[in-house]
BASETOR-415500 format. One record per residue: x, y, z of N, C-alpha, C, O in turn; residue number from 1. Coordinates in Angstrom, 3 decimals, padded with zeros to 6 digits. Example, Ala and Ser with C-alpha at 12.3 -4.5 7.8 and 13.67 -1.06 7.14 Angstrom:
# residues 2
013.190_-005.690_007.800_012.300_-004.500_007.800_013.200_-003.300_007.800_014.236_-003.319_008.465_1
012.850_-002.250_007.080_013.670_-001.060_007.140_012.900_000.030_007.870_013.409_001.138_008.039_2
***
This chain:
# residues 221
-057.220_-089.019_-011.291_-056.086_-089.573_-010.547_-055.177_-088.488_-010.050_-055.308_-087.325_-010.434_1
-054.266_-088.861_-009.205_-053.301_-087.919_-008.657_-051.939_-088.187_-009.296_-051.585_-089.330_-009.582_2
-051.197_-087.129_-009.508_-049.818_-087.358_-009.922_-048.911_-086.812_-008.838_-049.185_-085.766_-008.250_3
-047.850_-087.515_-008.583_-046.960_-087.092_-007.501_-045.747_-086.386_-008.069_-045.185_-086.798_-009.084_4
-045.362_-085.337_-007.411_-044.154_-084.620_-007.806_-043.215_-084.684_-006.618_-043.567_-084.243_-005.524_5
-042.050_-085.216_-006.816_-041.074_-085.266_-005.730_-040.033_-084.188_-005.977_-039.470_-084.089_-007.068_6
-039.791_-083.406_-004.984_-038.809_-082.337_-005.095_-037.715_-082.617_-004.073_-037.984_-082.696_-002.874_7
-036.514_-082.763_-004.537_-035.417_-083.093_-003.630_-034.479_-081.900_-003.507_-034.024_-081.344_-004.507_8
-034.205_-081.525_-002.297_-033.325_-080.405_-002.039_-031.886_-080.899_-001.945_-031.617_-082.100_-001.907_9
-030.977_-079.940_-001.909_-029.565_-080.259_-001.773_-029.308_-081.276_-000.675_-029.989_-081.318_000.349_10
-028.308_-082.083_-000.931_-027.909_-083.076_000.059_-027.595_-082.404_001.381_-027.269_-081.218_001.435_11
-027.698_-083.169_002.428_-027.373_-082.637_003.747_-025.859_-082.501_003.844_-025.122_-083.479_003.719_12
-025.418_-081.286_004.066_-023.980_-081.027_004.067_-023.637_-080.123_005.232_-024.382_-079.190_005.531_13
-022.561_-080.373_005.869_-022.041_-079.402_006.831_-020.777_-078.813_006.243_-019.809_-079.524_005.972_14
-020.798_-077.504_006.049_-019.622_-076.828_005.510_-018.826_-076.261_006.677_-019.395_-075.641_007.575_15
-017.539_-076.466_006.669_-016.673_-075.851_007.671_-016.002_-074.651_007.010_-015.233_-074.805_006.061_16
-016.295_-073.476_007.511_-015.699_-072.279_006.933_-014.622_-071.769_007.873_-014.923_-071.377_009.000_17
-013.384_-071.769_007.435_-012.290_-071.278_008.262_-012.094_-069.799_008.021_-012.089_-069.356_006.872_18
-011.933_-069.027_009.079_-011.680_-067.601_008.935_-010.221_-067.298_009.214_-009.440_-068.201_009.513_19
-009.845_-066.009_009.115_-008.454_-065.604_009.362_-008.022_-065.987_010.767_-006.889_-066.415_010.987_20
-008.959_-065.825_011.738_-008.602_-066.124_013.123_-008.805_-067.604_013.422_-008.868_-068.007_014.584_21
-008.905_-068.402_012.381_-009.017_-069.858_012.462_-010.219_-070.334_013.279_-010.346_-071.525_013.564_22
-011.115_-069.389_013.659_-012.354_-069.868_014.286_-013.229_-070.388_013.154_-013.232_-069.817_012.064_23
-013.957_-071.442_013.394_-014.706_-072.078_012.308_-016.192_-071.781_012.447_-016.752_-071.781_013.544_24
-016.810_-071.530_011.301_-018.250_-071.321_011.278_-018.868_-072.552_010.630_-018.511_-072.910_009.507_25
-019.770_-073.187_011.316_-020.470_-074.326_010.711_-021.728_-073.821_010.040_-022.572_-073.195_010.681_26
-021.857_-074.088_008.759_-023.065_-073.716_008.042_-023.739_-074.996_007.613_-023.142_-075.818_006.918_27
-024.965_-075.168_008.019_-025.645_-076.424_007.720_-026.737_-076.200_006.696_-027.569_-075.307_006.852_28
-026.737_-077.005_005.656_-027.825_-076.982_004.687_-028.619_-078.259_004.918_-028.108_-079.364_004.737_29
-029.846_-078.098_005.310_-030.636_-079.296_005.597_-031.165_-079.877_004.292_-031.407_-079.149_003.329_30
-031.337_-081.169_004.271_-031.894_-081.774_003.070_-033.387_-081.981_003.291_-033.831_-082.333_004.384_31
-034.129_-081.760_002.250_-035.573_-081.852_002.343_-036.065_-082.696_001.189_-035.654_-082.489_000.048_32
-036.928_-083.631_001.467_-037.596_-084.334_000.386_-039.075_-084.037_000.533_-039.693_-084.367_001.545_33
-039.623_-083.419_-000.475_-041.034_-083.059_-000.419_-041.775_-083.874_-001.460_-041.447_-083.811_-002.645_34
-042.754_-084.624_-001.042_-043.596_-085.319_-002.002_-044.910_-084.558_-002.067_-045.653_-084.484_-001.088_35
-045.177_-084.005_-003.220_-046.347_-083.164_-003.373_-047.351_-083.913_-004.238_-047.032_-084.328_-005.352_36
-048.550_-084.083_-003.727_-049.584_-084.766_-004.490_-050.515_-083.713_-005.075_-051.063_-082.878_-004.356_37
-050.679_-083.767_-006.365_-051.514_-082.756_-007.005_-052.626_-083.416_-007.804_-052.419_-084.459_-008.425_38
-053.799_-082.811_-007.787_-054.866_-083.335_-008.653_-054.524_-083.089_-010.121_-053.849_-082.115_-010.456_39
-054.993_-083.974_-010.985_-054.792_-083.750_-012.416_-055.558_-082.508_-012.857_-056.504_-082.071_-012.203_40
-055.120_-081.952_-013.988_-055.751_-080.719_-014.478_-057.265_-080.880_-014.656_-058.018_-079.926_-014.468_41
-057.701_-082.075_-015.015_-059.127_-082.300_-015.283_-059.981_-082.008_-014.061_-061.161_-081.678_-014.181_42
-059.378_-082.131_-012.879_-060.154_-081.912_-011.669_-060.160_-080.449_-011.245_-060.678_-080.104_-010.182_43
-059.580_-079.590_-012.085_-059.471_-078.193_-011.671_-060.861_-077.554_-011.587_-061.807_-077.984_-012.247_44
-060.948_-076.530_-010.764_-062.228_-075.872_-010.520_-062.695_-075.182_-011.791_-061.891_-074.608_-012.526_45
-063.989_-075.238_-012.045_-064.507_-074.575_-013.254_-064.396_-073.073_-013.071_-064.459_-072.554_-011.956_46
-064.230_-072.389_-014.189_-064.042_-070.938_-014.143_-065.375_-070.243_-013.896_-066.439_-070.858_-013.963_47
-065.293_-068.951_-013.609_-066.471_-068.088_-013.504_-067.428_-068.499_-012.390_-068.617_-068.185_-012.451_48
-066.926_-069.194_-011.378_-067.814_-069.442_-010.231_-067.943_-068.141_-009.470_-066.984_-067.373_-009.389_49
-069.114_-067.881_-008.911_-069.245_-066.637_-008.147_-068.305_-066.676_-006.945_-068.178_-067.700_-006.274_50
-067.648_-065.547_-006.685_-066.761_-065.503_-005.520_-067.527_-064.875_-004.374_-068.265_-063.907_-004.559_51
-067.347_-065.428_-003.202_-068.013_-064.849_-002.032_-067.252_-063.605_-001.609_-066.096_-063.418_-001.988_52
-067.898_-062.756_-000.826_-067.228_-061.541_-000.368_-066.019_-061.888_000.485_-065.041_-061.140_000.508_53
-066.076_-063.011_001.183_-064.952_-063.403_002.044_-063.686_-063.603_001.214_-062.584_-063.275_001.654_54
-063.860_-064.151_-000.007_-062.694_-064.386_-000.862_-062.031_-063.081_-001.274_-060.839_-063.045_-001.576_55
-062.816_-062.013_-001.283_-062.296_-060.749_-001.776_-061.780_-059.874_-000.640_-061.430_-058.712_-000.845_56
-061.739_-060.448_000.560_-061.220_-059.712_001.713_-059.826_-059.182_001.391_-058.971_-059.922_000.903_57
-059.607_-057.927_001.661_-058.303_-057.322_001.379_-057.344_-057.689_002.512_-057.637_-057.478_003.688_58
-056.201_-058.240_002.131_-055.196_-058.624_003.124_-054.337_-057.396_003.418_-053.687_-056.858_002.521_59
-054.338_-056.961_004.661_-053.550_-055.766_004.997_-052.067_-056.093_004.938_-051.658_-057.242_005.107_60
-051.277_-055.068_004.696_-049.823_-055.260_004.671_-049.333_-055.486_006.094_-049.789_-054.824_007.026_61
-048.405_-056.420_006.260_-047.879_-056.723_007.584_-046.537_-056.026_007.786_-045.754_-055.857_006.851_62
-046.301_-055.638_009.002_-044.994_-055.091_009.366_-044.099_-056.242_009.848_-044.586_-057.249_010.360_63
-042.790_-056.071_009.675_-041.846_-057.007_010.288_-041.827_-058.399_009.678_-041.523_-059.371_010.370_64
-042.148_-058.512_008.393_-042.134_-059.836_007.758_-040.702_-060.378_007.711_-039.747_-059.631_007.501_65
-040.575_-061.695_007.911_-039.244_-062.295_007.923_-038.981_-063.162_006.694_-037.839_-063.257_006.243_66
-040.015_-063.794_006.150_-039.876_-064.525_004.881_-041.122_-064.248_004.063_-042.227_-064.630_004.450_67
-040.942_-063.584_002.930_-042.063_-063.178_002.086_-043.055_-062.384_002.940_-042.660_-061.388_003.547_68
-044.322_-062.787_003.010_-045.278_-062.023_003.827_-045.545_-062.694_005.163_-046.564_-062.441_005.806_69
-044.618_-063.554_005.575_-044.800_-064.296_006.826_-043.816_-063.836_007.893_-042.825_-063.161_007.615_70
-044.129_-064.227_009.126_-043.304_-063.886_010.288_-042.999_-065.181_011.017_-043.873_-066.038_011.155_71
-041.752_-065.334_011.490_-041.380_-066.549_012.227_-042.383_-066.810_013.358_-042.772_-065.901_014.091_72
-042.785_-068.077_013.474_-043.769_-068.430_014.487_-045.189_-068.506_013.950_-046.081_-069.009_014.633_73
-045.413_-068.010_012.726_-046.743_-068.144_012.109_-047.122_-069.605_011.978_-046.257_-070.460_011.787_74
-048.423_-069.901_012.081_-048.884_-071.251_011.733_-049.243_-071.287_010.244_-049.253_-070.257_009.571_75
-049.535_-072.480_009.747_-049.750_-072.655_008.297_-050.926_-071.817_007.804_-050.865_-071.259_006.708_76
-051.991_-071.720_008.592_-053.160_-070.938_008.155_-052.812_-069.462_007.993_-053.274_-068.804_007.062_77
-051.989_-068.949_008.914_-051.578_-067.546_008.834_-050.706_-067.326_007.600_-050.871_-066.336_006.887_78
-049.778_-068.248_007.350_-048.933_-068.144_006.156_-049.801_-068.096_004.906_-049.600_-067.255_004.030_79
-050.779_-069.018_004.832_-051.634_-069.092_003.635_-052.478_-067.820_003.487_-052.748_-067.371_002.373_80
-052.885_-067.252_004.612_-053.712_-066.038_004.560_-052.954_-064.892_003.899_-053.508_-064.161_003.079_81
-051.678_-064.742_004.265_-050.923_-063.590_003.781_-050.154_-063.869_002.496_-049.719_-062.926_001.834_82
-049.974_-065.124_002.124_-049.247_-065.459_000.893_-050.212_-065.351_-000.281_-050.901_-066.308_-000.631_83
-050.245_-064.167_-000.879_-051.226_-063.929_-001.943_-050.672_-064.240_-003.330_-051.439_-064.320_-004.289_84
-049.338_-064.418_-003.461_-048.758_-064.557_-004.805_-048.490_-066.002_-005.206_-048.247_-066.281_-006.380_85
-048.531_-066.924_-004.245_-048.225_-068.322_-004.551_-049.412_-069.183_-004.137_-049.997_-068.994_-003.070_86
-049.754_-070.135_-005.007_-050.764_-071.125_-004.645_-050.069_-072.211_-003.826_-049.363_-073.050_-004.384_87
-050.263_-072.201_-002.513_-049.537_-073.118_-001.635_-050.275_-074.435_-001.473_-051.498_-074.465_-001.345_88
-049.522_-075.511_-001.482_-050.088_-076.851_-001.300_-049.399_-077.520_-000.122_-048.221_-077.266_000.132_89
-050.128_-078.382_000.609_-049.513_-079.043_001.770_-048.541_-080.134_001.350_-048.714_-080.769_000.309_90
-047.514_-080.345_002.174_-046.568_-081.431_001.974_-046.813_-082.469_003.055_-047.435_-082.195_004.081_91
-046.303_-083.673_002.797_-046.562_-084.764_003.738_-045.919_-084.523_005.096_-046.363_-085.089_006.095_92
-044.871_-083.685_005.150_-044.229_-083.417_006.437_-044.869_-082.247_007.177_-044.347_-081.796_008.197_93
-045.994_-081.754_006.669_-046.681_-080.647_007.331_-046.276_-079.280_006.827_-046.844_-078.272_007.247_94
-045.297_-079.229_005.927_-044.887_-077.945_005.368_-045.804_-077.510_004.236_-046.779_-078.187_003.909_95
-045.474_-076.365_003.642_-046.225_-075.852_002.500_-045.252_-075.656_001.341_-044.060_-075.426_001.541_96
-045.794_-075.753_000.121_-044.975_-075.773_-001.086_-045.706_-075.028_-002.182_-046.927_-075.140_-002.295_97
-044.981_-074.268_-002.992_-045.583_-073.613_-004.146_-044.512_-073.238_-005.149_-043.320_-073.410_-004.892_98
-044.942_-072.721_-006.303_-043.997_-072.334_-007.345_-044.036_-070.830_-007.539_-045.102_-070.216_-007.487_99
-042.866_-070.235_-007.764_-042.796_-068.793_-007.954_-041.570_-068.465_-008.793_-040.898_-069.365_-009.296_100
-041.281_-067.186_-008.944_-040.013_-066.769_-009.546_-039.326_-065.830_-008.565_-039.981_-065.062_-007.860_101
-038.005_-065.900_-008.528_-037.194_-065.019_-007.687_-036.220_-064.305_-008.617_-035.372_-064.941_-009.242_102
-036.344_-062.996_-008.705_-035.504_-062.195_-009.622_-035.531_-062.787_-011.028_-034.521_-062.775_-011.732_103
-036.672_-063.295_-011.426_-036.832_-063.817_-012.783_-036.481_-065.277_-012.957_-036.640_-065.813_-014.054_104
-036.003_-065.950_-011.904_-035.631_-067.366_-011.993_-036.707_-068.241_-011.356_-037.185_-067.946_-010.261_105
-037.088_-069.325_-012.051_-038.114_-070.235_-011.530_-037.624_-070.933_-010.268_-036.487_-071.400_-010.203_106
-038.495_-070.994_-009.273_-038.114_-071.626_-008.012_-039.323_-072.284_-007.364_-040.465_-071.872_-007.569_107
-039.041_-073.321_-006.575_-040.035_-073.876_-005.661_-039.844_-073.172_-004.324_-038.714_-072.951_-003.890_108
-040.934_-072.826_-003.681_-040.882_-072.190_-002.367_-041.359_-073.186_-001.328_-042.378_-073.851_-001.514_109
-040.619_-073.286_-000.234_-041.011_-074.171_000.863_-041.143_-073.376_002.151_-040.309_-072.523_002.455_110
-042.193_-073.662_002.900_-042.353_-073.145_004.257_-042.252_-074.341_005.192_-042.994_-075.310_005.036_111
-041.344_-074.285_006.160_-041.164_-075.392_007.105_-041.571_-074.969_008.515_-041.227_-073.884_008.984_112
-042.308_-075.854_009.172_-042.837_-075.573_010.509_-042.328_-076.614_011.493_-042.081_-077.763_011.126_113
-042.174_-076.208_012.731_-041.950_-077.173_013.812_-042.885_-076.775_014.942_-042.972_-075.600_015.298_114
-043.588_-077.759_015.507_-044.638_-077.479_016.494_-045.600_-076.414_015.967_-046.045_-075.532_016.702_115
-045.910_-076.525_014.658_-046.845_-075.636_013.966_-046.390_-074.181_013.916_-047.198_-073.280_013.692_116
-045.097_-073.957_014.125_-044.553_-072.599_014.036_-043.543_-072.518_012.890_-042.640_-073.347_012.783_117
-043.709_-071.510_012.041_-042.796_-071.309_010.913_-041.400_-070.958_011.420_-041.241_-070.042_012.227_118
-040.381_-071.695_010.940_-039.009_-071.368_011.335_-038.065_-071.257_010.136_-036.935_-070.794_010.293_119
-038.505_-071.673_008.934_-037.606_-071.677_007.785_-038.399_-071.489_006.499_-039.489_-072.034_006.329_120
-037.816_-070.699_005.596_-038.349_-070.578_004.245_-037.238_-070.863_003.262_-036.100_-070.442_003.474_121
-037.548_-071.572_002.189_-036.526_-071.942_001.205_-037.007_-071.646_-000.202_-038.183_-071.807_-000.527_122
-036.067_-071.210_-001.028_-036.276_-071.208_-002.478_-035.331_-072.238_-003.064_-034.115_-072.140_-002.899_123
-035.887_-073.224_-003.745_-035.095_-074.228_-004.463_-035.270_-073.931_-005.952_-036.376_-074.025_-006.485_124
-034.176_-073.572_-006.616_-034.295_-073.111_-007.997_-034.448_-074.282_-008.958_-033.791_-075.315_-008.827_125
-035.332_-074.087_-009.922_-035.689_-075.119_-010.888_-035.192_-074.635_-012.248_-035.961_-074.096_-013.044_126
-033.897_-074.833_-012.505_-033.253_-074.282_-013.695_-032.715_-075.415_-014.551_-031.885_-076.204_-014.097_127
-033.184_-075.495_-015.779_-032.776_-076.605_-016.651_-031.574_-076.216_-017.497_-031.620_-076.281_-018.725_128
-030.498_-075.810_-016.830_-029.304_-075.414_-017.567_-028.453_-076.639_-017.877_-028.520_-077.654_-017.185_129
-027.651_-076.521_-018.933_-026.802_-077.637_-019.333_-025.344_-077.449_-018.923_-024.565_-078.401_-018.965_130
-024.965_-076.227_-018.526_-023.558_-076.034_-018.147_-023.443_-075.310_-016.820_-024.296_-074.505_-016.446_131
-022.352_-075.622_-016.114_-022.083_-074.958_-014.852_-021.989_-073.454_-015.005_-022.394_-072.709_-014.113_132
-021.458_-073.005_-016.129_-021.321_-071.571_-016.366_-022.646_-070.828_-016.304_-022.713_-069.706_-015.803_133
-023.707_-071.460_-016.817_-025.028_-070.816_-016.766_-025.506_-070.690_-015.321_-026.099_-069.682_-014.937_134
-025.239_-071.728_-014.526_-025.608_-071.661_-013.111_-024.815_-070.571_-012.385_-025.359_-069.862_-011.539_135
-023.525_-070.442_-012.721_-022.692_-069.427_-012.073_-023.237_-068.036_-012.370_-023.268_-067.177_-011.489_136
-023.666_-067.812_-013.609_-024.263_-066.530_-013.983_-025.516_-066.254_-013.157_-025.704_-065.147_-012.652_137
-026.375_-067.274_-013.022_-027.608_-067.114_-012.244_-027.282_-066.855_-010.772_-027.897_-066.003_-010.131_138
-026.308_-067.600_-010.248_-025.890_-067.429_-008.849_-025.433_-065.992_-008.601_-025.845_-065.360_-007.628_139
-024.578_-065.482_-009.491_-024.065_-064.121_-009.308_-025.175_-063.084_-009.412_-025.166_-062.082_-008.696_140
-026.124_-063.324_-010.299_-027.260_-062.414_-010.438_-028.101_-062.406_-009.157_-028.489_-061.345_-008.668_141
-028.380_-063.599_-008.620_-029.158_-063.683_-007.380_-028.386_-063.086_-006.206_-028.963_-062.412_-005.352_142
-027.080_-063.339_-006.171_-026.255_-062.786_-005.096_-026.309_-061.256_-005.130_-026.418_-060.608_-004.089_143
-026.232_-060.689_-006.335_-026.292_-059.226_-006.452_-027.652_-058.688_-006.012_-027.726_-057.623_-005.400_144
-028.727_-059.414_-006.319_-030.058_-058.997_-005.850_-030.111_-058.986_-004.326_-030.669_-058.069_-003.723_145
-029.525_-060.020_-003.702_-029.515_-060.094_-002.239_-028.625_-059.006_-001.638_-028.947_-058.459_-000.584_146
-027.512_-058.689_-002.296_-026.630_-057.612_-001.817_-027.382_-056.273_-001.847_-027.266_-055.468_-000.923_147
-028.150_-056.046_-002.914_-028.930_-054.804_-002.993_-029.925_-054.723_-001.841_-030.210_-053.639_-001.333_148
-030.452_-055.882_-001.428_-031.481_-055.901_-000.388_-030.881_-055.910_001.022_-031.386_-055.233_001.917_149
-029.801_-056.679_001.218_-029.297_-056.906_002.580_-027.888_-056.385_002.819_-027.382_-056.477_003.938_150
-027.242_-055.838_001.791_-025.899_-055.291_001.974_-024.807_-056.329_001.759_-025.042_-057.391_001.183_151
-023.618_-056.004_002.230_-022.450_-056.866_002.027_-022.639_-058.197_002.751_-023.040_-058.200_003.915_152
-022.364_-059.322_002.101_-022.519_-060.625_002.775_-021.523_-060.791_003.921_-020.411_-060.265_003.869_153
-021.932_-061.530_004.962_-021.000_-061.911_006.040_-019.949_-062.863_005.487_-018.761_-062.745_005.788_154
-020.405_-063.804_004.680_-019.526_-064.778_004.043_-019.836_-064.723_002.551_-021.002_-064.687_002.161_155
-018.808_-064.718_001.724_-018.997_-064.699_000.266_-017.798_-065.449_-000.304_-016.727_-064.870_-000.485_156
-017.978_-066.733_-000.585_-016.808_-067.542_-000.913_-017.153_-068.688_-001.851_-018.313_-069.074_-001.994_157
-016.126_-069.214_-002.477_-016.221_-070.464_-003.238_-015.308_-071.441_-002.510_-014.086_-071.291_-002.529_158
-015.906_-072.445_-001.868_-015.127_-073.343_-001.031_-014.665_-074.559_-001.803_-015.452_-075.163_-002.531_159
-013.385_-074.934_-001.656_-012.873_-076.109_-002.359_-013.287_-077.411_-001.673_-013.227_-077.530_-000.449_160
-013.703_-078.375_-002.477_-013.900_-079.753_-002.011_-012.780_-080.654_-002.517_-012.720_-081.835_-002.175_161
-011.893_-080.090_-003.335_-010.812_-080.850_-003.965_-009.537_-080.026_-003.927_-009.554_-078.862_-003.525_162
-008.433_-080.627_-004.346_-007.155_-079.907_-004.393_-007.225_-078.764_-005.402_-007.857_-078.870_-006.452_163
-006.551_-077.663_-005.047_-006.597_-076.456_-005.883_-006.213_-076.733_-007.330_-006.832_-076.189_-008.244_164
-005.184_-077.586_-007.559_-004.739_-077.783_-008.944_-005.816_-078.495_-009.780_-005.945_-078.236_-010.976_165
-006.582_-079.384_-009.152_-007.698_-080.027_-009.861_-008.757_-078.996_-010.230_-009.277_-078.997_-011.346_166
-009.073_-078.113_-009.277_-010.096_-077.087_-009.500_-009.660_-076.151_-010.620_-010.443_-075.827_-011.513_167
-008.402_-075.720_-010.564_-007.904_-074.798_-011.590_-007.881_-075.457_-012.958_-008.215_-074.829_-013.963_168
-007.491_-076.713_-012.994_-007.422_-077.428_-014.269_-008.813_-077.588_-014.887_-008.969_-077.498_-016.104_169
-009.822_-077.824_-014.043_-011.184_-078.017_-014.551_-011.781_-076.716_-015.074_-012.541_-076.727_-016.043_170
-011.441_-075.598_-014.441_-012.066_-074.326_-014.786_-013.392_-074.181_-014.041_-013.961_-075.178_-013.595_171
-013.901_-072.924_-013.898_-015.063_-072.676_-013.034_-016.297_-073.518_-013.359_-016.935_-074.056_-012.455_172
-016.637_-073.636_-014.649_-017.870_-074.323_-015.037_-017.821_-075.807_-014.673_-018.737_-076.332_-014.040_173
-016.737_-076.477_-015.084_-016.610_-077.922_-014.819_-016.379_-078.195_-013.332_-016.880_-079.186_-012.801_174
-015.621_-077.318_-012.654_-015.372_-077.516_-011.227_-016.687_-077.541_-010.460_-016.856_-078.326_-009.527_175
-017.629_-076.666_-010.863_-018.951_-076.676_-010.235_-019.684_-077.979_-010.576_-020.207_-078.647_-009.685_176
-019.723_-078.337_-011.856_-020.454_-079.546_-012.287_-019.922_-080.798_-011.593_-020.693_-081.676_-011.205_177
-018.585_-080.876_-011.438_-017.969_-082.078_-010.862_-018.082_-082.138_-009.346_-017.722_-083.143_-008.733_178
-018.584_-081.056_-008.737_-018.684_-081.038_-007.281_-017.386_-080.708_-006.579_-017.220_-081.006_-005.397_179
-016.459_-080.089_-007.306_-015.166_-079.731_-006.707_-015.267_-078.515_-005.796_-014.418_-078.311_-004.929_180
-016.314_-077.701_-005.994_-016.451_-076.446_-005.239_-017.899_-076.275_-004.768_-018.829_-076.851_-005.332_181
-018.055_-075.471_-003.727_-019.373_-075.078_-003.217_-019.387_-073.554_-003.134_-018.494_-072.949_-002.540_182
-020.399_-072.943_-003.730_-020.560_-071.489_-003.673_-021.455_-071.162_-002.487_-022.483_-071.808_-002.281_183
-021.065_-070.164_-001.710_-021.875_-069.835_-000.538_-021.765_-068.353_-000.202_-020.676_-067.779_-000.211_184
-022.910_-067.743_000.094_-022.956_-066.354_000.555_-024.005_-066.276_001.653_-025.083_-066.858_001.532_185
-023.688_-065.555_002.728_-024.626_-065.469_003.859_-024.808_-064.022_004.302_-023.915_-063.188_004.154_186
-025.988_-063.750_004.848_-026.335_-062.438_005.402_-027.052_-062.646_006.728_-027.610_-063.714_006.977_187
-027.036_-061.622_007.578_-027.859_-061.612_008.781_-028.739_-060.367_008.722_-028.255_-059.269_008.447_188
-030.038_-060.546_008.983_-030.961_-059.418_008.967_-031.869_-059.560_010.171_-032.724_-060.444_010.210_189
-031.683_-058.683_011.162_-032.497_-058.753_012.373_-032.473_-060.181_012.925_-031.420_-060.652_013.355_190
-033.617_-060.878_012.920_-033.644_-062.238_013.496_-033.671_-063.316_012.421_-034.194_-064.408_012.643_191
-033.106_-063.007_011.255_-033.108_-063.972_010.147_-031.697_-064.145_009.600_-030.984_-063.168_009.375_192
-031.302_-065.396_009.390_-030.063_-065.639_008.647_-030.461_-066.075_007.238_-031.395_-066.856_007.052_193
-029.744_-065.563_006.271_-030.052_-065.817_004.856_-028.812_-066.441_004.234_-027.703_-065.933_004.401_194
-029.001_-067.542_003.517_-027.867_-068.204_002.881_-028.215_-068.583_001.450_-029.218_-069.249_001.193_195
-027.372_-068.148_000.527_-027.456_-068.568_-000.873_-026.354_-069.586_-001.081_-025.188_-069.299_-000.807_196
-026.702_-070.767_-001.559_-025.667_-071.783_-001.752_-025.906_-072.538_-003.059_-027.042_-072.710_-003.499_197
-024.803_-072.983_-003.665_-024.879_-073.725_-004.927_-023.805_-074.803_-004.908_-022.641_-074.534_-004.610_198
-024.211_-076.020_-005.228_-023.257_-077.124_-005.283_-023.807_-078.188_-006.225_-024.934_-078.090_-006.709_199
-022.990_-079.202_-006.473_-023.380_-080.232_-007.427_-023.256_-081.606_-006.792_-022.308_-081.885_-006.058_200
-024.220_-082.450_-007.082_-024.186_-083.834_-006.630_-024.569_-084.704_-007.820_-025.582_-084.461_-008.477_201
-023.763_-085.707_-008.091_-024.001_-086.570_-009.257_-024.177_-085.744_-010.541_-025.055_-086.025_-011.356_202
-023.332_-084.729_-010.703_-023.343_-083.860_-011.881_-024.640_-083.069_-012.030_-024.937_-082.570_-013.116_203
-025.408_-082.950_-010.959_-026.622_-082.137_-011.005_-026.446_-080.960_-010.060_-026.312_-081.126_-008.847_204
-026.449_-079.767_-010.644_-026.218_-078.561_-009.841_-027.524_-078.140_-009.171_-028.575_-078.095_-009.811_205
-027.448_-077.835_-007.885_-028.594_-077.339_-007.143_-028.275_-075.988_-006.535_-027.153_-075.738_-006.095_206
-029.279_-075.116_-006.516_-029.091_-073.781_-005.931_-030.280_-073.455_-005.043_-031.435_-073.641_-005.429_207
-029.976_-072.961_-003.841_-031.000_-072.737_-002.818_-030.743_-071.402_-002.128_-029.595_-071.013_-001.914_208
-031.829_-070.703_-001.780_-031.725_-069.610_-000.808_-032.525_-070.045_000.419_-033.706_-070.376_000.324_209
-031.857_-070.037_001.569_-032.490_-070.429_002.824_-032.668_-069.190_003.706_-031.732_-068.414_003.900_210
-033.870_-069.017_004.233_-034.154_-068.005_005.257_-034.457_-068.775_006.538_-035.355_-069.616_006.558_211
-033.717_-068.494_007.604_-033.845_-069.283_008.832_-034.005_-068.361_010.031_-033.304_-067.358_010.159_212
-034.940_-068.717_010.908_-035.122_-068.003_012.166_-033.849_-068.175_012.995_-033.486_-069.300_013.340_213
-033.170_-067.076_013.318_-031.912_-067.154_014.072_-032.130_-067.827_015.428_-031.228_-068.478_015.954_214
-033.323_-067.668_015.986_-033.602_-068.231_017.319_-034.088_-069.675_017.261_-034.418_-070.262_018.291_215
-034.132_-070.249_016.056_-034.626_-071.634_015.936_-033.640_-072.611_016.557_-032.449_-072.599_016.246_216
-034.155_-073.453_017.434_-033.381_-074.564_017.992_-034.135_-075.839_017.653_-035.303_-075.959_018.024_217
-033.524_-076.795_016.968_-034.239_-078.025_016.614_-034.827_-078.684_017.857_-034.184_-078.765_018.903_218
-036.063_-079.152_017.716_-036.754_-079.837_018.808_-036.159_-081.224_018.950_-036.268_-082.045_018.039_219
-035.517_-081.498_020.112_-034.871_-082.802_020.281_-035.887_-083.934_020.315_-035.541_-085.088_020.063_220
-037.139_-083.610_020.624_-038.176_-084.657_020.594_-038.530_-084.969_019.140_-039.381_-085.820_018.881_221
***
């Protein structure tokens, strides 16, 4: 039989970020529901099958990768060819899904395509923490890893969803759990925008890193 795994990404949210010059930056986190159908372990391939020479083909290193070993505009077959570290499975929406670790934290990886062209990569963290404080520690650790890779963030903020006195009274851990604040950091690298975000919905904290093709325009069709 098949067992289904549903993975739900952060709610669809539009954050309005006000700057000193009062110009506003809209940052959009898209919501994704991925239903992944997996065969039961019993159906797994038997070990020690002879591998053909084709399976052992050496994948050359690619230049100009934009998300992992992929480049914006790749089709799913190209992504699968170069993604040697994750066992990717198809999703019902045509995307690809797999499990990995990012800086030591367990995450689901998503590849999203439009018109069969890769335009977005996501890490959705799968962390079974019991307190907001543990998530904040993980967020700061991931943010520091991204700073080492991409430099100073364009945006690095904790945005209020509630009145300041409520947030202060709750303290950082509870304010995150209650959904009073949203953590967000963004970078730009060549033709990729990178966003690390953390927020809570129904007392469940979610953390995502989004890699997005800067030139992506949603297909109105």
